[in-house]
C-alpha positions as CSV (number, residue, x, y, z in Angstrom):
1,M,166.7,98.9,66.6
2,N,169.2,97.6,69.2
3,P,171.9,95.6,67.3
4,K,171.6,92.7,69.7
5,K,167.8,92.5,69.4
6,Q,168.2,92.7,65.6
7,Q,170.7,89.8,65.8
8,I,168.2,87.7,67.7
9,I,165.4,88.5,65.3
10,Q,167.5,87.7,62.2
11,A,168.5,84.4,63.7
12,A,164.9,83.5,64.6
13,H,163.9,84.5,61.0
14,R,166.4,82.0,59.5
15,L,165.2,79.2,61.9
16,F,161.5,79.8,61.3
17,I,162.0,79.6,57.6
18,Q,164.4,76.5,57.7
19,K,162.7,74.5,60.4
20,G,159.3,76.1,60.8
21,Y,158.1,78.2,63.7
22,N,156.5,75.3,65.7
23,A,159.6,73.1,65.3
24,S,162.0,75.8,66.4
25,S,162.7,76.1,70.1
26,I,164.1,79.0,72.1
27,Q,167.2,77.0,72.6
28,D,167.5,76.7,68.8
29,I,167.3,80.5,68.6
30,L,170.0,80.9,71.3
31,D,172.3,78.5,69.4
32,E,171.7,80.2,66.0
33,A,172.2,83.7,67.4
34,G,175.1,82.7,69.6
35,I,173.7,84.2,72.7
36,S,172.7,83.2,76.3
37,K,169.2,82.6,77.5
38,G,169.5,85.7,79.7
39,T,170.2,87.8,76.6
40,F,167.2,86.5,74.9
41,Y,164.9,87.2,77.8
42,N,166.3,90.8,78.0
43,Y,164.4,91.5,74.8
44,F,161.6,88.9,74.6
45,T,159.4,87.0,77.0
46,S,158.6,84.2,74.6
47,K,159.2,82.7,71.2
48,S,155.8,84.1,70.0
49,E,156.9,87.6,71.1
50,C,160.0,87.2,69.0
51,L,157.9,86.2,66.0
52,V,155.7,89.3,66.5
53,A,158.8,91.5,66.6
54,L,160.1,89.9,63.4
55,M,156.8,90.5,61.6
56,E,156.6,94.1,62.9
57,S,160.1,94.7,61.6
58,I,159.2,93.4,58.1
59,S,156.0,95.5,58.1
60,E,158.1,98.6,58.9
61,D,160.4,97.8,56.0
62,I,157.3,97.6,53.7
63,R,156.0,100.9,55.0
64,T,159.4,102.5,54.5
65,A,159.6,101.3,50.9
66,R,156.1,102.3,50.1
67,I,156.6,105.8,51.5
68,A,159.9,106.2,49.7
69,A,158.2,105.2,46.4
70,A,155.4,107.7,47.0
71,F,157.3,111.0,47.6
72,G,157.4,113.1,44.4
73,H,154.2,111.5,43.1
74,S,150.5,112.3,43.6
75,P,148.5,110.1,45.8
76,S,146.0,109.8,43.0
77,D,148.6,108.3,40.7
78,T,147.4,104.8,39.8
79,D,150.8,103.7,38.5
80,L,152.3,104.5,42.0
81,F,149.6,102.4,43.7
82,A,150.5,99.5,41.4
83,R,154.2,99.9,42.4
84,Q,153.3,100.0,46.0
85,L,151.2,96.8,45.7
86,A,154.2,95.1,44.1
87,I,156.5,96.2,47.0
88,R,154.6,94.1,49.5
89,I,154.5,91.1,47.2
90,R,158.2,91.2,46.5
91,M,158.9,91.6,50.2
92,N,156.6,88.7,51.0
93,H,158.6,86.6,48.7
94,E,162.0,87.8,49.8
95,K,161.2,87.4,53.5
96,N,159.1,84.2,53.2
97,L,156.2,86.0,54.8
98,F,153.7,83.4,53.5
99,S,155.2,80.6,55.6
100,L,155.4,82.9,58.6
101,Y,151.7,83.8,58.3
102,E,150.9,80.1,58.0
103,S,152.7,79.5,61.3
104,I,150.5,82.1,62.9
105,F,147.3,80.7,61.2
106,Y,147.9,77.2,62.5
107,S,149.2,78.3,65.9
108,Q,147.2,77.6,69.1
109,D,148.6,80.9,70.5
110,E,145.6,83.3,70.7
111,E,147.9,86.3,71.0
112,L,149.7,85.3,67.8
113,K,146.3,84.9,66.0
114,A,145.2,88.3,67.2
115,F,148.4,89.8,65.9
116,G,147.9,88.1,62.5
117,K,144.4,89.5,62.4
118,S,145.5,93.0,63.2
119,Q,148.2,92.8,60.5
120,Y,145.6,91.8,57.9
121,I,143.2,94.6,59.0
122,A,146.0,97.1,58.8
123,E,146.7,96.1,55.2
124,L,143.0,96.4,54.3
125,R,142.9,99.8,55.8
126,W,146.0,100.9,53.9
127,L,144.5,99.6,50.7
128,S,141.1,101.3,51.4
129,N,142.7,104.7,52.1
130,R,144.8,104.5,48.9
131,I,141.7,103.6,46.9
132,V,140.1,106.8,48.2
133,D,143.2,108.7,47.3
134,M,142.9,107.5,43.7
135,F,139.2,107.7,43.1
136,G,138.1,110.4,45.5
137,E,135.8,110.6,48.5
138,E,132.9,109.4,46.5
139,A,134.6,106.0,46.3
140,R,134.9,105.7,50.1
141,P,131.7,103.6,50.5
142,Y,133.2,101.0,48.2
143,A,136.9,101.2,49.2
144,L,136.9,98.4,51.8
145,E,135.2,96.1,49.4
146,H,137.7,96.8,46.7
147,A,140.6,96.4,49.2
148,A,139.4,92.9,50.0
149,M,138.8,92.0,46.4
150,A,142.3,93.3,45.3
151,N,144.0,91.4,48.1
152,G,142.2,88.2,47.2
153,A,142.6,88.6,43.5
154,L,146.4,89.1,43.8
155,Q,146.8,86.0,45.9
156,Q,144.6,83.8,43.6
157,L,146.1,85.0,40.3
158,M,149.6,84.4,41.6
159,H,148.6,80.9,42.8
160,V,147.0,79.9,39.5
161,W,150.1,81.4,37.6
162,R,152.4,79.2,39.6
163,L,150.2,76.1,39.1
164,G,150.3,76.5,35.4
165,T,153.9,77.6,34.6
166,D,157.4,77.8,35.9
167,E,158.0,81.2,34.2
168,Q,158.7,84.1,36.5
169,L,155.6,86.0,37.6
170,P,155.3,89.3,35.7
171,L,154.6,91.2,39.0
172,D,154.4,94.7,37.6
173,E,152.0,93.6,34.9
174,L,149.9,91.8,37.5
175,T,149.6,94.8,39.8
176,H,148.8,97.2,36.9
177,Y,146.1,94.7,35.7
178,I,144.5,94.7,39.2
179,V,144.4,98.5,39.3
180,L,142.8,98.6,35.8
181,R,140.1,96.2,36.9
182,M,139.6,98.1,40.1
183,R,139.1,101.4,38.2
184,Q,136.5,99.7,36.0
185,A,134.6,98.3,38.9
186,V,134.7,101.5,40.9
187,E,133.3,103.4,37.9
188,I,130.4,100.9,37.7
189,Q,129.7,101.1,41.4
190,L,129.7,104.9,41.4
191,K,126.8,104.6,38.9
192,D,124.7,101.8,40.3
193,G,125.6,102.3,44.1
194,K,125.6,98.5,44.8
195,R,128.0,97.0,47.3
196,F,128.3,94.0,49.6
197,L,130.5,95.3,52.4
198,S,130.0,98.5,54.5
199,E,132.9,100.9,54.7
200,R,132.2,101.0,58.5
201,L,132.8,97.2,58.9
202,L,136.4,97.9,60.1
203,E,135.6,101.3,61.6
204,R,138.5,103.5,62.5
205,G,137.2,106.9,61.5
206,G,138.3,107.0,57.9
207,K,138.8,110.7,57.2
208,L,142.2,112.3,57.4
209,P,142.9,114.7,60.3
210,S,143.6,118.3,59.5
211,L,147.1,119.7,58.7
212,S,147.1,121.5,62.1
213,D,146.6,118.1,63.8
214,S,149.4,116.6,61.8
215,A,151.6,119.6,62.8
216,K,151.0,118.9,66.5
217,E,151.7,115.2,66.0
218,L,155.0,116.0,64.3
219,Q,156.0,118.5,67.0
220,A,155.6,115.7,69.6
221,L,157.6,113.3,67.5
222,A,160.3,115.8,67.0
223,A,160.7,116.3,70.7
224,A,161.3,112.5,71.1
225,V,164.0,112.3,68.4
226,D,167.7,112.1,69.4
227,D,169.3,113.1,66.0
228,P,169.5,116.9,66.0
229,D,169.3,117.1,62.2
230,L,166.3,114.9,62.0
231,Q,164.7,116.7,64.8
232,Q,165.2,120.1,63.1
233,L,163.7,118.8,59.9
234,I,160.6,117.4,61.5
235,A,160.1,120.6,63.5
236,F,160.5,122.7,60.3
237,L,157.8,120.5,58.6
238,A,155.5,120.9,61.6
239,D,155.9,124.7,61.6
240,E,155.2,124.8,57.8
241,L,152.0,122.7,58.3
242,A,150.9,124.9,61.1
243,A,151.1,128.0,58.8
244,E,147.9,129.6,57.5
245,Q,148.9,128.7,53.9
246,P,151.5,125.8,54.0
247,R,153.8,126.0,50.9
248,K,153.1,122.7,49.1
249,A,156.4,122.7,47.2
250,I,158.4,123.1,50.4
251,V,156.3,120.5,52.3
252,K,156.8,118.0,49.5
253,S,160.6,118.7,49.4
254,V,160.9,118.1,53.1
255,L,158.8,114.9,52.9
256,T,161.1,113.6,50.1
257,T,164.2,114.3,52.3
258,L,162.7,112.6,55.4
259,G,161.5,109.7,53.4
260,K,165.1,108.9,52.3
261,M,166.5,109.1,55.8
262,P,167.3,105.7,57.4
263,E,165.1,104.1,60.0
264,P,162.7,107.0,60.6
265,G,160.6,104.9,63.0
266,T,157.1,103.6,62.6
267,D,155.2,106.6,64.1
268,L,157.1,109.0,62.0
269,Q,156.6,106.9,58.9
270,L,152.8,106.9,59.4
271,S,152.7,110.6,60.1
272,L,154.7,111.4,56.9
273,E,152.4,109.2,54.8
274,Q,149.4,110.9,56.3
275,V,150.9,114.4,55.4
276,W,151.7,113.2,51.9
277,R,148.0,112.2,51.5
278,Q,146.8,115.5,52.9
279,M,148.8,117.5,50.4
280,K,147.3,115.8,47.3
């Protein structure tokens, strides 16, 4: 990200936490960042657009951390899923995301509300896909339902914990507990077939694309990369995926290397996670 744009976002973040989004003005952001009004409008058209950029930046950090945690592990690893759940909760706490989402919820700005909704749906889709990774395609009809229940259970259990004690929340214990209960519930549903939510309620075409589709996507991403080393690595991965029999050990090794590289970009992050799931 452009350093000046990052400077503005960081200043806005401090203000939104300290004063609240609604109480912070663009002039407050200018003063906090030490920039002119013209500089602000070079990057953002409004305060709400600045907030959206901030939330997108944090979401990208969460994706990066989740992907980094995943490489070297099987997508069906339930311990990995518990660790990935914990990543978002820790980041929510570190970045004060709860208060930022409150700002969006109580805002009268329809675009902000639409953005908040899209963020929530994106997290449910991620959870749903990871549930299928763990429990197989037969769990797909129940995945969205369990994504919603896991999301709600995490929030409510944390809330009750904080109401009843000042002790530090045992986050890893909590996320492993959620996964345990999820496994038990999925096993019951696979037997009785009962559910409340349809997996098509947030339709986006759930199945993964083919490896050849991912190869084409990566080739296009490689062409847009400026860093020659990164470009070469992405192109190599694309060629390997396009082969008749991609070598899994090599693909996983390249994925691990790419996952550790700084700021790979959102599109590349999503493509890498997709390939990781395909190689399970």
